[in-house]
Steps between C-alpha positions, in 0.01 A plus 500: 500500500613859474603505866690171464678637193597827673627323813694245297649766273599717799664207679675406176639853465644485853680176411617651169646805677670269751673325211294180507363549147424128433232513770300752292386223262358296785286794610355513149447124503301512824267762349442277195431196719253690720329636187474144361354373828237774497410424137454130578293580808270739311465248218400222742246736660302502174375146572122513542264229622123540500237267641139511380235289668148439372250230588623288207875557489809625672742663256861574587679722251873574520676759285878454512743794493554427131128528432423130459150414618425167667152407614362215710131421541359287780149392598450662846337194657813287450774756568723429796692787661820374660744706704793362694472743791790343693752573225522866600654718233527206259128418515313423179138577419371247248163460332438149373224303334485184293878456480569860399650757731622857498711681758379845595667801657862394481584869535291547816620497859396197708236697693348620172486143368322390820250783457444418132447131579245594768317732259496236225368231734234739625391593147494136386310363803151619393556366148603159631202481731244597234555206264 
């Protein structure tokens, strides 16, 4: 942010010395907008999802950027892992069971969602076969 501020201020000074003083305000505005975008991005990065799997339950816990905790519990034998692999970047990874569902990894890249779905299916397979 310091570099952006220095570059913007320097460019603004050149315009000010050239007599185009109204432009100076726009250089300040762009710094504020970039700062706001960074703040929103860092805030969104505080989203945390954890998955815990035992023989008896699969627990998905999501902590929002505001600190709200949401938790979903599924019985591993009945959980269905669904991934629309043809959707590309817009793919969704969904866990569902008995009419309830939760979307996982909305912040992940498509390849990471595919990998997570594969790992989940692999971890659930022995539990589904043992009952």
